[in-house]
Structures are given as structure tokens and as C-alpha cells.
N, CA, C and O atoms as CSV, one atom per row, in Angstrom:
chain,resi,resn,atom,element,x,y,z
A,1,MET,N,N,24.515,48.612,-17.871
A,1,MET,CA,C,23.736,48.811,-19.071
A,1,MET,C,C,22.473,47.967,-18.985
A,1,MET,O,O,22.547,46.768,-18.715
A,2,ASN,N,N,21.354,48.558,-19.204
A,2,ASN,CA,C,20.073,47.869,-19.124
A,2,ASN,C,C,19.545,47.647,-20.538
A,2,ASN,O,O,19.312,48.602,-21.278
A,3,LEU,N,N,19.358,46.388,-20.903
A,3,LEU,CA,C,18.840,46.067,-22.232
A,3,LEU,C,C,17.386,45.643,-22.123
A,3,LEU,O,O,17.042,44.775,-21.321
A,4,ASN,N,N,16.566,46.237,-22.904
A,4,ASN,CA,C,15.176,45.816,-22.988
A,4,ASN,C,C,15.076,44.851,-24.165
A,4,ASN,O,O,15.313,45.239,-25.309
A,5,LEU,N,N,14.726,43.594,-23.888
A,5,LEU,CA,C,14.698,42.582,-24.936
A,5,LEU,C,C,13.716,42.913,-26.047
A,5,LEU,O,O,13.902,42.483,-27.185
A,6,HIS,N,N,12.676,43.669,-25.735
A,6,HIS,CA,C,11.666,43.949,-26.746
A,6,HIS,C,C,12.110,45.018,-27.730
A,6,HIS,O,O,11.489,45.183,-28.780
A,7,THR,N,N,13.160,45.737,-27.416
A,7,THR,CA,C,13.624,46.768,-28.339
A,7,THR,C,C,14.823,46.303,-29.161
A,7,THR,O,O,15.284,47.015,-30.054
A,8,LEU,N,N,15.333,45.087,-28.853
A,8,LEU,CA,C,16.449,44.566,-29.632
A,8,LEU,C,C,15.966,44.201,-31.035
A,8,LEU,O,O,14.795,43.871,-31.217
A,9,PRO,N,N,16.847,44.255,-32.018
A,9,PRO,CA,C,16.431,43.871,-33.371
A,9,PRO,C,C,15.944,42.432,-33.382
A,9,PRO,O,O,16.578,41.549,-32.805
A,10,HIS,N,N,14.837,42.204,-34.029
A,10,HIS,CA,C,14.241,40.881,-34.061
A,10,HIS,C,C,14.195,40.379,-35.495
A,10,HIS,O,O,13.670,41.052,-36.382
A,11,HIS,N,N,14.742,39.206,-35.712
A,11,HIS,CA,C,14.720,38.609,-37.028
A,11,HIS,C,C,13.840,37.377,-36.955
A,11,HIS,O,O,14.288,36.320,-36.513
A,12,GLY,N,N,12.607,37.500,-37.379
A,12,GLY,CA,C,11.671,36.398,-37.315
A,12,GLY,C,C,11.894,35.390,-38.432
A,12,GLY,O,O,12.635,35.636,-39.384
A,13,SER,N,N,11.233,34.254,-38.289
A,13,SER,CA,C,11.313,33.222,-39.311
A,13,SER,C,C,10.305,33.459,-40.416
A,13,SER,O,O,10.331,32.787,-41.448
A,14,GLY,N,N,9.427,34.405,-40.200
A,14,GLY,CA,C,8.416,34.681,-41.216
A,14,GLY,C,C,7.506,35.803,-40.762
A,14,GLY,O,O,7.666,36.357,-39.675
A,15,LEU,N,N,6.561,36.122,-41.607
A,15,LEU,CA,C,5.613,37.190,-41.321
A,15,LEU,C,C,4.226,36.684,-41.659
A,15,LEU,O,O,3.998,36.181,-42.759
A,16,LEU,N,N,3.302,36.812,-40.728
A,16,LEU,CA,C,1.915,36.413,-40.937
A,16,LEU,C,C,1.092,37.672,-41.136
A,16,LEU,O,O,1.105,38.571,-40.295
A,17,ILE,N,N,0.379,37.737,-42.246
A,17,ILE,CA,C,-0.454,38.893,-42.542
A,17,ILE,C,C,-1.890,38.418,-42.705
A,17,ILE,O,O,-2.179,37.598,-43.577
A,18,MET,N,N,-2.788,38.925,-41.876
A,18,MET,CA,C,-4.215,38.599,-41.968
A,18,MET,C,C,-4.902,39.733,-42.705
A,18,MET,O,O,-4.798,40.897,-42.317
A,19,THR,N,N,-5.616,39.377,-43.788
A,19,THR,CA,C,-6.322,40.400,-44.567
A,19,THR,C,C,-7.790,40.034,-44.685
A,19,THR,O,O,-8.175,38.873,-44.546
A,20,ASP,N,N,-8.594,41.041,-44.943
A,20,ASP,CA,C,-10.010,40.840,-45.205
A,20,ASP,C,C,-10.156,40.477,-46.677
A,20,ASP,O,O,-9.658,41.193,-47.546
A,21,ARG,N,N,-10.839,39.368,-46.963
A,21,ARG,CA,C,-10.964,38.910,-48.346
A,21,ARG,C,C,-11.711,39.909,-49.229
A,21,ARG,O,O,-11.323,40.155,-50.371
A,22,GLU,N,N,-12.768,40.468,-48.695
A,22,GLU,CA,C,-13.600,41.343,-49.519
A,22,GLU,C,C,-12.940,42.692,-49.780
A,22,GLU,O,O,-12.870,43.140,-50.924
A,23,SER,N,N,-12.465,43.325,-48.743
A,23,SER,CA,C,-11.899,44.667,-48.917
A,23,SER,C,C,-10.409,44.637,-49.247
A,23,SER,O,O,-9.887,45.588,-49.829
A,24,GLY,N,N,-9.710,43.543,-48.879
A,24,GLY,CA,C,-8.274,43.464,-49.119
A,24,GLY,C,C,-7.461,44.250,-48.107
A,24,GLY,O,O,-6.242,44.356,-48.244
A,25,LYS,N,N,-8.123,44.807,-47.083
A,25,LYS,CA,C,-7.400,45.572,-46.057
A,25,LYS,C,C,-6.680,44.625,-45.110
A,25,LYS,O,O,-7.169,43.540,-44.798
A,26,THR,N,N,-5.514,45.056,-44.664
A,26,THR,CA,C,-4.756,44.276,-43.693
A,26,THR,C,C,-5.366,44.458,-42.319
A,26,THR,O,O,-5.469,45.579,-41.820
A,27,LEU,N,N,-5.778,43.338,-41.696
A,27,LEU,CA,C,-6.355,43.397,-40.360
A,27,LEU,C,C,-5.251,43.480,-39.311
A,27,LEU,O,O,-5.311,44.325,-38.418
A,28,TRP,N,N,-4.251,42.618,-39.408
A,28,TRP,CA,C,-3.081,42.675,-38.537
A,28,TRP,C,C,-1.971,41.839,-39.141
A,28,TRP,O,O,-2.202,40.972,-39.984
A,29,GLU,N,N,-0.757,42.121,-38.688
A,29,GLU,CA,C,0.392,41.336,-39.112
A,29,GLU,C,C,1.266,41.068,-37.906
A,29,GLU,O,O,1.293,41.845,-36.952
A,30,SER,N,N,1.983,39.954,-37.963
A,30,SER,CA,C,2.771,39.524,-36.826
A,30,SER,C,C,4.012,38.779,-37.298
A,30,SER,O,O,3.989,38.091,-38.318
A,31,ASP,N,N,5.091,38.928,-36.542
A,31,ASP,CA,C,6.295,38.138,-36.798
A,31,ASP,C,C,6.051,36.715,-36.348
A,31,ASP,O,O,5.307,36.469,-35.399
A,32,MET,N,N,6.685,35.779,-37.036
A,32,MET,CA,C,6.592,34.378,-36.687
A,32,MET,C,C,7.984,33.858,-36.353
A,32,MET,O,O,8.981,34.337,-36.894
A,33,GLN,N,N,8.047,32.886,-35.468
A,33,GLN,CA,C,9.287,32.215,-35.118
A,33,GLN,C,C,9.122,30.740,-35.416
A,33,GLN,O,O,8.007,30.218,-35.402
A,34,GLN,N,N,10.237,30.062,-35.687
A,34,GLN,CA,C,10.198,28.633,-35.962
A,34,GLN,C,C,11.265,27.932,-35.135
A,34,GLN,O,O,12.410,28.379,-35.064
A,35,CYS,N,N,10.873,26.827,-34.512
A,35,CYS,CA,C,11.810,26.038,-33.718
A,35,CYS,C,C,12.819,25.396,-34.650
A,35,CYS,O,O,12.451,24.785,-35.654
A,36,THR,N,N,14.080,25.535,-34.317
A,36,THR,CA,C,15.138,24.997,-35.160
A,36,THR,C,C,15.214,23.475,-35.089
A,36,THR,O,O,15.806,22.844,-35.965
A,37,HIS,N,N,14.616,22.876,-34.050
A,37,HIS,CA,C,14.699,21.431,-33.891
A,37,HIS,C,C,13.491,20.688,-34.442
A,37,HIS,O,O,13.658,19.654,-35.088
A,38,CYS,N,N,12.274,21.184,-34.206
A,38,CYS,CA,C,11.080,20.447,-34.643
A,38,CYS,C,C,10.275,21.176,-35.714
A,38,CYS,O,O,9.289,20.633,-36.213
A,39,GLN,N,N,10.669,22.376,-36.071
A,39,GLN,CA,C,10.023,23.191,-37.106
A,39,GLN,C,C,8.638,23.704,-36.700
A,39,GLN,O,O,7.890,24.180,-37.554
A,40,HIS,N,N,8.286,23.618,-35.417
A,40,HIS,CA,C,7.028,24.197,-34.937
A,40,HIS,C,C,7.099,25.713,-35.110
A,40,HIS,O,O,8.122,26.324,-34.800
A,41,THR,N,N,6.023,26.321,-35.602
A,41,THR,CA,C,5.999,27.758,-35.856
A,41,THR,C,C,4.971,28.408,-34.943
A,41,THR,O,O,3.879,27.873,-34.750
A,42,TRP,N,N,5.322,29.574,-34.375
A,42,TRP,CA,C,4.416,30.280,-33.482
A,42,TRP,C,C,4.501,31.779,-33.724
A,42,TRP,O,O,5.455,32.289,-34.312
A,43,LYS,N,N,3.469,32.460,-33.250
A,43,LYS,CA,C,3.410,33.920,-33.348
A,43,LYS,C,C,4.336,34.500,-32.278
A,43,LYS,O,O,4.248,34.137,-31.105
A,44,TYR,N,N,5.212,35.394,-32.690
A,44,TYR,CA,C,6.159,35.999,-31.772
A,44,TYR,C,C,5.437,37.062,-30.949
A,44,TYR,O,O,4.961,38.059,-31.492
A,45,GLN,N,N,5.358,36.840,-29.627
A,45,GLN,CA,C,4.703,37.776,-28.720
A,45,GLN,C,C,5.593,37.992,-27.503
A,45,GLN,O,O,5.544,37.197,-26.564
A,46,PRO,N,N,6.397,39.036,-27.493
A,46,PRO,CA,C,7.232,39.301,-26.321
A,46,PRO,C,C,6.367,39.542,-25.089
A,46,PRO,O,O,5.366,40.257,-25.138
A,47,GLY,N,N,6.775,38.934,-23.996
A,47,GLY,CA,C,6.067,39.125,-22.737
A,47,GLY,C,C,4.810,38.301,-22.604
A,47,GLY,O,O,3.999,38.574,-21.718
A,48,SER,N,N,4.611,37.300,-23.448
A,48,SER,CA,C,3.396,36.489,-23.384
A,48,SER,C,C,3.424,35.517,-22.212
A,48,SER,O,O,2.375,35.024,-21.796
A,49,GLY,N,N,4.602,35.236,-21.675
A,49,GLY,CA,C,4.720,34.319,-20.551
A,49,GLY,C,C,4.894,32.877,-20.977
A,49,GLY,O,O,5.045,32.000,-20.126
A,50,ILE,N,N,4.878,32.610,-22.266
A,50,ILE,CA,C,5.064,31.255,-22.766
A,50,ILE,C,C,6.554,30.946,-22.789
A,50,ILE,O,O,7.355,31.720,-23.313
A,51,ARG,N,N,6.912,29.805,-22.213
A,51,ARG,CA,C,8.321,29.415,-22.137
A,51,ARG,C,C,8.821,29.013,-23.515
A,51,ARG,O,O,8.276,28.105,-24.142
A,52,ARG,N,N,9.843,29.680,-23.975
A,52,ARG,CA,C,10.529,29.342,-25.220
A,52,ARG,C,C,11.996,29.135,-24.877
A,52,ARG,O,O,12.436,29.504,-23.789
A,53,GLY,N,N,12.738,28.561,-25.776
A,53,GLY,CA,C,14.142,28.313,-25.512
A,53,GLY,C,C,15.025,28.858,-26.620
A,53,GLY,O,O,14.557,29.458,-27.588
A,54,PHE,N,N,16.313,28.628,-26.446
A,54,PHE,CA,C,17.292,29.052,-27.439
A,54,PHE,C,C,18.418,28.031,-27.439
A,54,PHE,O,O,18.962,27.704,-26.385
A,55,CYS,N,N,18.768,27.526,-28.616
A,55,CYS,CA,C,19.850,26.550,-28.735
A,55,CYS,C,C,21.132,27.298,-29.084
A,55,CYS,O,O,21.218,27.942,-30.129
A,56,ASN,N,N,22.111,27.209,-28.215
A,56,ASN,CA,C,23.377,27.893,-28.454
A,56,ASN,C,C,24.199,27.212,-29.543
A,56,ASN,O,O,25.009,27.863,-30.202
A,57,ARG,N,N,24.000,25.904,-29.742
A,57,ARG,CA,C,24.739,25.208,-30.803
A,57,ARG,C,C,24.216,25.594,-32.177
A,57,ARG,O,O,24.996,25.786,-33.111
A,58,CYS,N,N,22.888,25.709,-32.305
A,58,CYS,CA,C,22.283,26.072,-33.595
A,58,CYS,C,C,22.170,27.585,-33.754
A,58,CYS,O,O,21.975,28.086,-34.861
A,59,ASN,N,N,22.293,28.306,-32.647
A,59,ASN,CA,C,22.134,29.756,-32.622
A,59,ASN,C,C,20.761,30.162,-33.167
A,59,ASN,O,O,20.641,31.033,-34.028
A,60,ALA,N,N,19.732,29.496,-32.630
A,60,ALA,CA,C,18.365,29.736,-33.101
A,60,ALA,C,C,17.378,29.435,-31.979
A,60,ALA,O,O,17.711,28.713,-31.038
A,61,PRO,N,N,16.155,29.987,-32.072
A,61,PRO,CA,C,15.155,29.741,-31.035
A,61,PRO,C,C,14.588,28.322,-31.108
A,61,PRO,O,O,14.589,27.679,-32.158
A,62,THR,N,N,14.103,27.859,-29.954
A,62,THR,CA,C,13.396,26.579,-29.885
A,62,THR,C,C,12.015,26.821,-29.300
A,62,THR,O,O,11.763,27.855,-28.681
A,63,CYS,N,N,11.120,25.852,-29.503
A,63,CYS,CA,C,9.720,26.037,-29.120
A,63,CYS,C,C,9.482,25.911,-27.621
A,63,CYS,O,O,8.444,26.355,-27.130
A,64,GLY,N,N,10.397,25.330,-26.897
A,64,GLY,CA,C,10.239,25.205,-25.456
A,64,GLY,C,C,9.798,23.829,-25.004
A,64,GLY,O,O,9.713,23.588,-23.800
A,65,LEU,N,N,9.510,22.911,-25.926
A,65,LEU,CA,C,9.168,21.546,-25.532
A,65,LEU,C,C,10.405,20.871,-24.966
A,65,LEU,O,O,11.529,21.175,-25.366
A,66,ALA,N,N,10.188,19.948,-24.028
A,66,ALA,CA,C,11.316,19.268,-23.406
A,66,ALA,C,C,12.142,18.494,-24.429
A,66,ALA,O,O,13.363,18.406,-24.300
A,67,ALA,N,N,11.489,17.936,-25.441
A,67,ALA,CA,C,12.208,17.179,-26.473
A,67,ALA,C,C,13.131,18.075,-27.286
A,67,ALA,O,O,14.124,17.600,-27.836
A,68,CYS,N,N,12.820,19.352,-27.369
A,68,CYS,CA,C,13.635,20.274,-28.165
A,68,CYS,C,C,14.732,20.940,-27.348
A,68,CYS,O,O,15.501,21.734,-27.888
A,69,ASP,N,N,14.819,20.635,-26.062
A,69,ASP,CA,C,15.882,21.209,-25.242
A,69,ASP,C,C,17.243,20.631,-25.614
A,69,ASP,O,O,18.265,21.299,-25.457
A,70,THR,N,N,17.262,19.391,-26.106
A,70,THR,CA,C,18.511,18.809,-26.572
A,70,THR,C,C,18.688,19.164,-28.041
A,70,THR,O,O,17.708,19.282,-28.778
A,71,CYS,N,N,19.907,19.331,-28.458
A,71,CYS,CA,C,20.187,19.760,-29.835
A,71,CYS,C,C,20.115,18.554,-30.773
A,71,CYS,O,O,21.122,17.903,-31.053
A,72,TYR,N,N,18.905,18.277,-31.247
A,72,TYR,CA,C,18.666,17.188,-32.194
A,72,TYR,C,C,17.722,17.742,-33.245
A,72,TYR,O,O,16.513,17.512,-33.194
A,73,HIS,N,N,18.284,18.478,-34.202
A,73,HIS,CA,C,17.466,19.209,-35.150
A,73,HIS,C,C,16.907,18.303,-36.236
A,73,HIS,O,O,17.340,17.163,-36.402
A,74,LYS,N,N,15.946,18.829,-36.965
A,74,LYS,CA,C,15.175,18.060,-37.934
A,74,LYS,C,C,16.054,17.444,-39.016
A,74,LYS,O,O,15.813,16.307,-39.422
A,75,GLU,N,N,17.062,18.163,-39.489
A,75,GLU,CA,C,17.930,17.618,-40.533
A,75,GLU,C,C,18.652,16.365,-40.042
A,75,GLU,O,O,18.780,15.393,-40.786
A,76,LYS,N,N,19.124,16.381,-38.791
A,76,LYS,CA,C,19.799,15.214,-38.225
A,76,LYS,C,C,18.805,14.072,-38.043
A,76,LYS,O,O,19.158,12.914,-38.261
A,77,GLN,N,N,17.571,14.374,-37.647
A,77,GLN,CA,C,16.550,13.342,-37.501
A,77,GLN,C,C,16.294,12.659,-38.842
A,77,GLN,O,O,16.184,11.435,-38.909
A,78,ILE,N,N,16.199,13.459,-39.915
A,78,ILE,CA,C,15.955,12.894,-41.246
A,78,ILE,C,C,17.133,12.034,-41.684
A,78,ILE,O,O,16.937,10.959,-42.249
A,79,GLU,N,N,18.366,12.502,-41.427
A,79,GLU,CA,C,19.539,11.706,-41.776
A,79,GLU,C,C,19.546,10.379,-41.025
A,79,GLU,O,O,19.878,9.343,-41.601
A,80,ASP,N,N,19.181,10.403,-39.744
A,80,ASP,CA,C,19.137,9.179,-38.950
A,80,ASP,C,C,18.066,8.221,-39.470
A,80,ASP,O,O,18.292,7.013,-39.542
A,81,LEU,N,N,16.900,8.759,-39.834
A,81,LEU,CA,C,15.833,7.913,-40.372
A,81,LEU,C,C,16.256,7.292,-41.707
A,81,LEU,O,O,15.964,6.125,-41.968
A,82,GLU,N,N,16.937,8.060,-42.544
A,82,GLU,CA,C,17.421,7.522,-43.809
A,82,GLU,C,C,18.461,6.433,-43.586
A,82,GLU,O,O,18.476,5.433,-44.303
A,83,ALA,N,N,19.333,6.620,-42.594
A,83,ALA,CA,C,20.343,5.606,-42.289
A,83,ALA,C,C,19.685,4.324,-41.789
A,83,ALA,O,O,20.099,3.225,-42.158
A,84,ILE,N,N,18.661,4.465,-40.950
A,84,ILE,CA,C,17.937,3.297,-40.445
A,84,ILE,C,C,17.255,2.575,-41.603
A,84,ILE,O,O,17.293,1.347,-41.683
A,85,ALA,N,N,16.631,3.339,-42.501
A,85,ALA,CA,C,15.952,2.729,-43.649
A,85,ALA,C,C,16.954,2.006,-44.546
A,85,ALA,O,O,16.677,0.903,-45.017
A,86,ALA,N,N,18.113,2.615,-44.786
A,86,ALA,CA,C,19.133,1.979,-45.626
A,86,ALA,C,C,19.649,0.707,-44.967
A,86,ALA,O,O,19.830,-0.311,-45.635
A,87,ARG,N,N,19.890,0.762,-43.645
A,87,ARG,CA,C,20.367,-0.427,-42.936
A,87,ARG,C,C,19.315,-1.530,-42.981
A,87,ARG,O,O,19.649,-2.696,-43.189
A,88,ASN,N,N,18.044,-1.169,-42.789
A,88,ASN,CA,C,16.975,-2.162,-42.843
A,88,ASN,C,C,16.879,-2.772,-44.238
A,88,ASN,O,O,16.657,-3.976,-44.372
A,89,LYS,N,N,17.046,-1.954,-45.277
A,89,LYS,CA,C,16.995,-2.470,-46.646
A,89,LYS,C,C,18.142,-3.441,-46.880
A,89,LYS,O,O,17.951,-4.492,-47.491
A,90,ARG,N,N,19.337,-3.096,-46.395
A,90,ARG,CA,C,20.473,-4.008,-46.554
A,90,ARG,C,C,20.218,-5.314,-45.819
A,90,ARG,O,O,20.536,-6.386,-46.335
A,91,GLU,N,N,19.639,-5.239,-44.602
A,91,GLU,CA,C,19.354,-6.449,-43.832
A,91,GLU,C,C,18.300,-7.302,-44.531
A,91,GLU,O,O,18.412,-8.528,-44.562
A,92,ILE,N,N,17.287,-6.663,-45.087
A,92,ILE,CA,C,16.239,-7.404,-45.793
A,92,ILE,C,C,16.822,-8.054,-47.039
A,92,ILE,O,O,16.532,-9.217,-47.320
A,93,ASP,N,N,17.654,-7.306,-47.802
A,93,ASP,CA,C,18.289,-7.878,-48.990
A,93,ASP,C,C,19.179,-9.060,-48.614
A,93,ASP,O,O,19.209,-10.066,-49.323
A,94,ALA,N,N,19.906,-8.944,-47.498
A,94,ALA,CA,C,20.774,-10.034,-47.056
A,94,ALA,C,C,19.935,-11.252,-46.671
A,94,ALA,O,O,20.315,-12.380,-46.986
A,95,ARG,N,N,18.799,-11.046,-45.995
A,95,ARG,CA,C,17.925,-12.170,-45.627
A,95,ARG,C,C,17.364,-12.857,-46.865
A,95,ARG,O,O,17.262,-14.083,-46.900
A,96,VAL,N,N,17.000,-12.075,-47.884
A,96,VAL,CA,C,16.472,-12.654,-49.121
A,96,VAL,C,C,17.559,-13.480,-49.806
A,96,VAL,O,O,17.297,-14.585,-50.282
A,97,ARG,N,N,18.781,-12.942,-49.856
A,97,ARG,CA,C,19.887,-13.686,-50.473
A,97,ARG,C,C,20.165,-14.971,-49.704
A,97,ARG,O,O,20.428,-16.010,-50.309
A,98,GLN,N,N,20.109,-14.908,-48.366
A,98,GLN,CA,C,20.324,-16.103,-47.551
A,98,GLN,C,C,19.246,-17.140,-47.829
A,98,GLN,O,O,19.538,-18.331,-47.934
A,99,GLN,N,N,18.017,-16.696,-47.945
A,99,GLN,CA,C,16.913,-17.611,-48.204
A,99,GLN,C,C,17.070,-18.277,-49.573
A,99,GLN,O,O,16.866,-19.483,-49.706
A,100,VAL,N,N,17.433,-17.490,-50.586
A,100,VAL,CA,C,17.634,-18.046,-51.933
A,100,VAL,C,C,18.776,-19.049,-51.911
A,100,VAL,O,O,18.669,-20.125,-52.498
A,101,LEU,N,N,19.875,-18.703,-51.235
A,101,LEU,CA,C,21.014,-19.604,-51.142
A,101,LEU,C,C,20.640,-20.875,-50.397
A,101,LEU,O,O,21.014,-21.973,-50.809
A,102,ARG,N,N,19.912,-20.732,-49.314
A,102,ARG,CA,C,19.478,-21.885,-48.526
A,102,ARG,C,C,18.608,-22.810,-49.377
A,102,ARG,O,O,18.774,-24.030,-49.347
A,103,GLU,N,N,17.685,-22.223,-50.134
A,103,GLU,CA,C,16.816,-23.029,-50.987
A,103,GLU,C,C,17.623,-23.725,-52.075
A,103,GLU,O,O,17.336,-24.870,-52.425
A,104,ALA,N,N,18.637,-23.034,-52.616
A,104,ALA,CA,C,19.451,-23.626,-53.675
A,104,ALA,C,C,20.319,-24.759,-53.127
A,104,ALA,O,O,20.496,-25.776,-53.798
A,105,LEU,N,N,20.856,-24.599,-51.928
A,105,LEU,CA,C,21.740,-25.619,-51.359
A,105,LEU,C,C,20.979,-26.862,-50.906
A,105,LEU,O,O,21.460,-27.984,-51.063
A,106,PHE,N,N,19.800,-26.657,-50.349
A,106,PHE,CA,C,19.073,-27.787,-49.784
A,106,PHE,C,C,17.932,-28.262,-50.678
A,106,PHE,O,O,17.074,-29.029,-50.240
A,107,ALA,N,N,17.922,-27.816,-51.905
A,107,ALA,CA,C,16.874,-28.255,-52.829
A,107,ALA,C,C,17.152,-29.681,-53.269
A,107,ALA,O,O,18.305,-30.107,-53.339
A,108,ASN,N,N,16.102,-30.406,-53.562
A,108,ASN,CA,C,16.212,-31.768,-54.060
A,108,ASN,C,C,16.660,-31.695,-55.524
A,108,ASN,O,O,15.928,-31.146,-56.347
A,109,PRO,N,N,17.808,-32.216,-55.869
A,109,PRO,CA,C,18.303,-32.085,-57.232
A,109,PRO,C,C,17.429,-32.817,-58.252
A,109,PRO,O,O,17.489,-32.502,-59.440
A,110,TRP,N,N,16.618,-33.790,-57.814
A,110,TRP,CA,C,15.787,-34.557,-58.746
A,110,TRP,C,C,14.398,-33.940,-58.901
A,110,TRP,O,O,13.563,-34.412,-59.674
A,111,GLU,N,N,14.186,-32.887,-58.152
A,111,GLU,CA,C,12.876,-32.227,-58.216
A,111,GLU,C,C,12.901,-31.192,-59.337
A,111,GLU,O,O,13.904,-30.513,-59.557
A,112,ARG,N,N,11.787,-31.091,-60.030
A,112,ARG,CA,C,11.700,-30.078,-61.095
A,112,ARG,C,C,11.724,-28.699,-60.489
A,112,ARG,O,O,11.153,-28.491,-59.419
A,113,PRO,N,N,12.379,-27.736,-61.149
A,113,PRO,CA,C,12.334,-26.367,-60.643
A,113,PRO,C,C,10.932,-25.795,-60.788
A,113,PRO,O,O,10.245,-26.056,-61.775
A,114,LYS,N,N,10.520,-25.024,-59.813
A,114,LYS,CA,C,9.190,-24.407,-59.834
A,114,LYS,C,C,9.222,-23.181,-60.723
A,114,LYS,O,O,10.135,-22.359,-60.650
A,115,VAL,N,N,8.213,-23.076,-61.559
A,115,VAL,CA,C,8.156,-21.950,-62.485
A,115,VAL,C,C,7.063,-21.005,-62.064
A,115,VAL,O,O,6.846,-19.984,-62.716
């Protein structure tokens, strides 16, 4: 069985429609694809020769960049950044508490408190 990839059903990530402002006529329209890992969007052109990829874990196309060959999608990146930010906030809060405690323990009891 010979399958022609260009005749298979294509489900794009969007549709780009270029129109003339004055006349309102449609000049051209094209399917768009979006990388599941980095959200890069491109015009879908079968046979263009541009290397694109496909992630079997996400079951979605990728843009073809080497960084997107590994399955590390944008949602996971955002979750990781939020976890790093939360951990950093906890570490900063802990350092502030340590500093306050240190100042309280080693403060001169005969010294007036600073206002």
C-alpha cells in the first residue's frame, strides 16, 4: 500500500488568512502548525524540505529544533520554573528568618531597639 502523505487528513493548529484591507478579498490562506514543545508556529507546507519532527509521547508535531527533539513541553517547563521560584522563595524566607533570629540572639540586651 502506497500512502501519499500530502493526501492524508491534516489537522492544523490554526488557519492563517491574508486579506486585502481595502477590498476585503482573501489573498491566500494556509494551515498553520505549532510545536508541542516550544509553541513555535509555522506555515504548513508539505514538501518544503524543512526538517520538522514528531513527538510520539505527545502525539504532536515539533518544530525540528534540536532542543525540541526531547519531550520537554512548555507546560512542564512552566511547572519546573514555578517549582524553582517557590523553592527560591522558601530559601529566601528561611535566610531572612535566620538573620532575624541571629540578630535577636546576638543583640546587646542593653542597647535600645532600633525603630
